[in-house]
C-alpha positions in Angstrom: 23.0 2.1 -9.2 24.5 0.6 -12.1 28.3 2.6 -12.6 27.9 2.8 -16.2 24.8 5.1 -16.2 26.6 7.6 -14.2 29.7 8.2 -16.6 29.9 11.5 -18.7 28.1 11.2 -21.7 25.9 8.6 -20.6 22.2 8.6 -21.9 20.7 6.8 -19.0 17.9 4.4 -19.1 16.8 1.1 -17.6 20.2 -0.9 -16.6 20.7 -4.5 -18.3 21.2 -7.5 -16.3 25.0 -8.3 -16.9 26.7 -10.8 -14.3 30.0 -10.6 -16.5 30.9 -7.4 -15.0 31.0 -6.2 -10.9 28.5 -3.8 -10.1 29.1 -0.8 -7.2 25.8 -2.2 -5.4 27.2 -5.6 -5.0 30.8 -4.6 -4.4 29.3 -2.3 -1.3 27.5 -5.7 -0.3 30.6 -7.8 -0.5 32.7 -5.1 1.6 29.9 -5.2 4.1 29.9 -8.8 4.6 26.4 -9.4 2.6 25.5 -12.4 0.5 24.2 -10.9 -2.7 27.1 -10.5 -4.7 29.1 -12.7 -7.3 32.6 -14.0 -8.2 33.1 -10.9 -10.5 32.2 -8.6 -7.3 34.3 -10.4 -4.8 37.4 -10.2 -7.4 36.6 -6.4 -7.3 36.6 -6.5 -3.8 40.0 -8.2 -3.7 41.8 -5.7 -6.1 40.3 -2.8 -4.0 41.4 -4.7 -0.8 44.9 -4.9 -2.1 45.2 -1.2 -3.0 43.5 0.1 0.1 43.3 -2.5 3.1 40.9 -0.4 5.2 37.9 -0.6 2.6 36.1 -2.9 4.8 36.2 -0.8 7.5 35.5 2.3 5.6 32.3 0.5 4.1 31.4 0.0 7.8 32.2 3.5 8.6 30.3 4.9 5.7 27.0 2.8 6.8 27.4 4.1 10.4 27.6 7.5 9.2 24.5 7.1 7.5 22.7 5.6 10.3 23.7 8.7 12.5 22.3 11.1 9.9 19.0 9.3 9.4 18.6 8.6 13.2 18.9 12.3 13.8 16.6 13.3 11.0 13.9 10.7 11.9 14.2 11.1 15.9 15.3 14.5 16.2 14.0 16.8 13.5 10.7 14.7 12.9 11.4 14.0 9.0 9.1 11.5 8.1 10.0 11.3 4.0 13.2 9.8 2.9 14.6 9.8 -0.8 17.4 7.5 -1.1 19.0 7.9 -4.4 21.5 5.0 -5.6 20.5 3.1 -2.7 22.7 -0.1 -3.3 21.8 -3.5 -2.3 19.8 -3.9 0.8 21.8 -4.8 3.9 21.8 -4.5 7.8 20.8 -1.1 8.9 19.1 0.2 5.9 17.4 3.6 5.7 14.1 2.5 6.3 15.3 0.5 8.7 16.8 3.3 11.0 13.8 5.9 10.1 11.3 3.7 11.0 12.7 2.8 14.3 12.5 6.5 15.3 9.5 7.5 13.2 7.3 4.6 12.8 5.5 6.6 10.0 8.3 7.4 8.0 8.0 6.9 4.3 10.9 5.8 2.4 11.5 5.4 -1.4 14.7 3.7 -2.9 16.0 4.4 -6.1 18.5 2.5 -7.9 18.6 1.1 -11.6 20.2 -2.0 -11.0 18.0 -4.8 -11.9 19.3 -7.2 -8.9 18.8 -4.4 -6.5 15.6 -3.8 -7.5 14.7 -7.7 -7.0 16.2 -8.2 -3.8 14.6 -4.8 -2.7 11.2 -5.9 -3.4 11.4 -9.3 -2.0 12.6 -7.7 1.3 10.2 -5.1 1.5 7.5 -6.9 0.4 5.5 -6.7 3.6 6.7 -2.8 4.5 3.9 -0.7 3.1 5.7 2.3 4.1 9.0 1.5 2.0 9.1 1.2 -1.7 11.8 0.6 -4.6 11.9 1.9 -8.0 14.1 1.7 -10.9 14.5 5.0 -12.0 17.9 6.6 -13.3 18.8 9.1 -10.8 21.2 11.1 -13.2 17.6 12.2 -14.8 16.2 14.1 -12.2 13.1 15.3 -14.0 12.2 11.8 -15.0 13.0 10.4 -11.2 11.1 13.1 -9.8 8.1 12.6 -11.8 8.3 8.7 -11.1 5.2 7.0 -10.2 6.6 5.3 -7.1 8.1 8.8 -6.2 5.0 11.0 -6.6 2.8 8.5 -5.1 4.7 7.9 -1.6 6.4 11.3 -1.3 4.9 14.5 -0.9 7.1 17.3 -1.9 5.3 19.9 -0.8 6.6 18.9 2.6 10.1 18.4 3.8 12.1 15.5 2.5 15.1 13.7 3.5 17.4 13.7 -0.2 19.9 11.1 0.4 23.2 11.0 -2.1 25.6 8.9 -0.1 28.8 7.5 -2.1 27.0 8.0 -5.5 27.9 11.6 -7.0 31.7 11.0 -7.1 30.8 8.1 -9.8 29.4 11.3 -12.0 33.0 12.0 -13.4 32.0 15.5 -15.2 31.6 18.2 -12.4 29.2 20.3 -14.1 26.9 17.4 -14.9 27.2 16.4 -11.4 26.3 19.7 -9.9 23.4 20.0 -12.2 22.1 16.7 -11.2 22.5 17.6 -7.5 20.9 21.1 -8.0 18.0 19.8 -9.8 17.0 17.7 -6.7 17.7 20.1 -4.2 15.7 22.6 -6.4 12.3 20.5 -6.2 12.7 20.2 -2.4 10.3 21.9 0.1 11.8 24.4 2.8 13.0 22.4 5.8 13.9 19.5 4.0 17.5 18.0 4.1 20.4 17.0 2.1 22.7 14.2 3.1 25.7 13.9 1.0 29.3 12.0 1.0 31.9 12.1 -1.9 35.6 11.0 -1.9 38.1 14.0 -1.3 40.9 15.0 -3.0 43.2 16.4 -0.3 45.0 18.9 -2.3 48.5 17.8 -1.1 51.4 16.2 -1.9 51.0 13.1 0.4 50.3 9.5 0.6 46.4 10.3 1.0 46.7 12.1 -2.5 48.7 9.3 -3.9 46.2 6.6 -2.6 43.3 8.8 -4.4 45.2 8.7 -7.6 45.6 5.2 -7.4 42.3 4.5 -6.9 40.7 6.7 -9.7 43.7 5.0 -12.3 43.0 1.5 -11.1 39.2 1.7 -11.6 39.0 3.9 -14.6 37.1 2.5 -17.2 35.6 -0.7 -15.2 32.4 1.0 -14.1 33.8 1.2 -10.7 35.8 4.1 -11.3 35.3 7.4 -9.1 36.7 11.1 -9.0 38.2 12.7 -6.0 37.0 16.3 -5.7 38.4 19.2 -3.8 36.4 20.3 -0.6 35.4 23.4 -2.6 33.8 21.3 -5.1 32.1 19.1 -2.6 30.9 22.3 -0.8 29.2 23.4 -4.0 26.7 20.5 -4.3 25.2 22.0 -0.8 24.5 25.3 -2.7 20.9 26.6 -1.6 21.4 24.8 1.7 22.8 25.1 5.1 25.2 22.9 6.5 24.5 21.8 10.1 27.3 21.5 12.5 30.1 20.2 12.3 29.9 21.0 8.6 31.7 19.3 5.8 34.1 16.7 7.7 35.6 13.2 7.7 32.6 10.6 8.3 34.1 9.8 11.7 34.1 13.4 12.9 30.3 13.6 12.1 28.9 13.4 15.9 30.2 9.6 16.3 28.8 7.3 18.9 31.3 7.5 21.5 35.1 7.1 21.7 36.7 5.5 18.7 37.5 1.5 19.2 39.3 1.1 16.2 42.5 2.7 14.4 41.8 5.0 11.3 43.3 4.2 8.0 44.3 6.6 4.9 40.8 5.9 3.5 39.2 7.7 6.4 40.6 10.9 5.2 39.5 10.6 1.6 35.5 11.0 2.2 33.7 14.0 3.2 30.1 14.0 4.2 27.7 16.4 5.6 23.9 17.2 6.4 22.3 20.2 5.4 19.0 22.0 5.4 16.9 23.9 3.0 16.0 27.4 4.3 
């Protein structure tokens, strides 16, 4: 997703192809060790790593959380439809790879209005007839839900897994962000699931809160900025759903695979995630 389209007051629309500015999708690709990024993205990564040296490890932590959540829904709950909003650059262990590994019939639609993401995604998925990419603007739920790719391949009369990972905190107006998430949840059939992660404000005078403020101010106005919200605010995005155990937690606490092998950094305590079911 092009970060500029997520800022408050933006009217949305198709993103323009601009390699002079870093993008969220390409920055994430760089942090994960991918190859689809440019010097401007690497410079943004270096700035981030100077502030938060654990950013690479946290990007991997986030991807591992998504893998566990998608594996659970596809393998244990029988979900065979996934809508991944603001999906970002294709990289290792994408949503469709995990979902289709555990449910070979799973349909996956990626939504991202970054033109580079669309080109790479369509090239990668050319021979996968169960996975599709569209350039809809996720900040316009009605238009996204009516998008021809979304409506052709997903049946909203049946359960869908809605994925909003590491994207809502880039919508800086809280009321607008809440309305956007609510519009998607309202469109889901009973038995659907919401997967959501969000930057967390610990609301305490601590090095963690200082790091949260530093990250916000350092990238403000760059198109890469984000908002750290309170637990109560993040919980509100799950209104109308029932959180599954263990609830809204740090990503490393959500059903980890075995004992932890690497030390935690302060960044591990600045993101919360949860999986919830719509009753």
